[in-house]
C-alpha positions in Angstrom: -6.3 32.6 8.9 -5.5 28.8 8.4 -5.5 27.6 4.8 -8.6 25.5 5.3 -10.5 28.5 6.4 -9.2 30.6 3.5 -10.4 27.9 1.1 -13.8 27.6 2.7 -14.2 31.4 2.5 -13.2 31.7 -1.2 -15.5 33.5 -3.5 -13.2 34.2 -6.4 -15.4 32.3 -8.9 -18.8 33.1 -7.2 -20.1 35.0 -10.2 -19.6 32.0 -12.4 -21.0 29.3 -10.1 -24.8 28.8 -10.6 -25.2 27.2 -7.2 -22.7 29.4 -5.4 -19.3 28.6 -3.9 -18.9 25.5 -1.8 -15.3 24.3 -1.9 -15.0 20.5 -1.5 -11.4 19.6 -0.5 -9.9 17.1 2.0 -6.3 18.0 2.4 -5.8 19.0 6.0 -3.5 16.3 7.4 0.3 16.5 6.7 0.6 12.7 7.2 -1.4 12.0 4.0 0.6 9.8 1.6 -1.8 9.5 -1.4 -3.2 12.5 -3.2 -6.3 12.3 -5.4 -6.7 15.1 -8.0 -9.9 14.9 -9.9 -12.0 17.4 -11.9 -14.7 19.2 -9.8 -17.6 18.3 -7.7 -20.9 17.3 -9.3 -24.3 18.2 -7.9 -24.4 15.3 -5.4 -21.0 16.2 -4.0 -22.0 19.9 -4.0 -25.0 19.0 -1.9 -23.2 16.8 0.6 -19.9 18.5 0.8 -18.2 15.1 0.8 -15.8 14.5 -2.1 -16.4 11.5 -4.4 -19.7 10.9 -2.6 -21.4 9.4 -5.7 -21.2 6.4 -8.1 -17.9 7.7 -9.4 -16.5 7.6 -5.9 -17.7 4.0 -5.4 -15.9 2.9 -8.5 -12.8 4.9 -7.6 -12.6 3.2 -4.2 -12.9 -0.2 -5.8 -10.0 0.7 -8.1 -8.0 1.8 -5.2 -8.9 -1.3 -3.2 -9.9 0.7 -0.1 -12.9 1.1 2.1 -14.8 4.4 2.5 -13.4 4.8 6.0 -9.9 4.4 4.6 -10.5 6.8 1.7 -11.9 9.5 3.9 -9.1 9.2 6.5 -7.2 12.4 5.9 -4.1 10.9 7.5 -4.0 8.5 4.5 -5.6 10.3 1.5 -5.7 14.0 0.5 -8.4 15.0 -2.0 -7.8 18.1 -4.1 -9.8 18.6 -7.3 -8.9 20.9 -10.1 -11.9 23.0 -9.3 -13.2 23.0 -5.7 -16.7 24.0 -6.5 -19.5 22.7 -8.7 -19.1 24.5 -12.0 -22.6 24.1 -13.4 -24.0 22.3 -16.4 -22.9 22.7 -20.0 -24.2 21.2 -23.2 -22.4 17.9 -22.8 -22.5 17.5 -19.0 -20.9 19.5 -16.2 -18.8 22.5 -17.2 -15.0 22.3 -16.9 -13.4 23.1 -13.5 -13.0 26.8 -13.1 -9.6 27.8 -14.3 -8.9 30.2 -11.4 -9.0 27.5 -8.7 -5.9 25.3 -9.2 -3.4 28.2 -9.7 -4.8 29.9 -6.6 -4.8 27.0 -4.2 -2.9 23.9 -5.4 0.7 25.0 -4.6 -0.4 26.3 -1.2 -2.0 23.0 -0.4 0.9 20.9 -1.7 3.3 22.8 0.6 1.3 21.3 3.5 1.5 17.7 2.3 5.2 16.7 2.6 4.5 12.9 2.8 2.7 12.4 -0.5 4.1 9.3 -2.3 1.5 8.8 -5.0 -0.5 11.4 -6.9 -3.5 10.0 -8.8 -4.4 12.2 -11.8 -8.0 11.6 -12.8 -9.0 13.0 -16.1 -7.6 15.4 -18.7 -7.6 18.6 -16.6 -5.4 17.1 -13.8 -3.1 15.5 -16.3 -2.7 18.7 -18.2 -1.6 20.6 -15.2 0.7 18.0 -13.7 2.1 16.2 -16.8 2.1 19.2 -19.1 3.8 18.5 -22.5 4.7 15.0 -21.3 1.1 13.9 -22.0 0.3 11.9 -25.0 -2.1 12.9 -27.8 -5.2 11.6 -26.1 -6.3 10.9 -22.5 -6.5 7.2 -23.3 -2.9 7.2 -24.6 -1.7 9.0 -21.6 -3.3 6.5 -19.3 -1.9 3.6 -21.3 1.6 5.2 -20.9 1.3 5.2 -17.1 4.7 3.6 -16.7 6.2 6.8 -18.1 5.0 8.8 -15.1 5.1 6.5 -12.1 8.7 7.2 -11.5 7.7 10.8 -10.8 5.0 9.7 -8.4 2.1 10.2 -10.8 -0.5 7.7 -12.0 -2.9 9.0 -14.7 -6.4 7.5 -14.7 -9.6 7.9 -16.7 -12.5 9.2 -14.7 -14.4 6.5 -12.9 -17.8 7.9 -13.9 -20.5 5.4 -15.0 -20.5 7.4 -18.3 -17.1 5.9 -19.0 -18.4 2.3 -19.0 -18.2 2.0 -22.7 -14.5 3.1 -22.7 -13.7 0.6 -20.0 -15.3 -2.2 -21.9 -13.4 -1.3 -25.0 -10.1 -1.0 -23.1 -10.0 -4.1 -20.8 -6.3 -3.6 -20.3 -7.2 -0.7 -17.9 -8.7 -2.9 -15.3 -6.5 -5.9 -16.0 -3.2 -3.9 -15.9 -3.5 -0.6 -14.3 -6.0 -1.3 -11.4 -3.8 -4.1 -9.9 -0.8 -1.7 -10.1 -2.8 1.1 -8.6 -3.9 -1.1 -5.7 -0.3 -2.2 -5.1 0.9 1.4 -5.1 -1.8 2.4 -2.7 -0.9 -0.5 -0.4 2.8 0.4 -0.6 2.0 4.1 0.0 0.0 3.2 3.1 2.8 0.9 4.3 0.7 -2.2 3.9 -2.1 -0.7 6.0 -4.7 -0.8 3.2 -6.7 -4.0 2.8 -8.1 -5.0 -0.6 -11.9 -5.0 -0.7 
């Protein structure tokens, strides 16, 4: 059975998913050069089955400097969250991504993406898995130290959720310094095929 079908049929976490399993992944084209690793789908994305189909996705595409058509072109972008299914609500928002998901699927997916040039690590869960003990004490410090990771092909970001608006206002260096670099890396990764919006 092809990998995409295996993922679509996964029920490993079903007992822990209040709305049932619905894996949301876009990583089916080996030509993809940019990999987005976020947290887990929210309710809107769970309903639509389209990754980043919400206000966070709108801001993320602005940061990347790409159109929706470019973002959802699997020959350009692969999208692989830490948890593929909506994890349900907790006291302070959505629950964390299910811990079973990334160990089960990430390495298998990465083996099918030989052309990835830039991996964008959005949020603490992605950064913990892929940066490990190279992370700084806080997410903000890790993001601020982005130059420490870019040589490895990683770029850590804060989550583009509207809930992070206060953090972004308190840290103007992010949009002044990191977003232009991110757009340049995306354009380079796409061989100049990505136009700024």
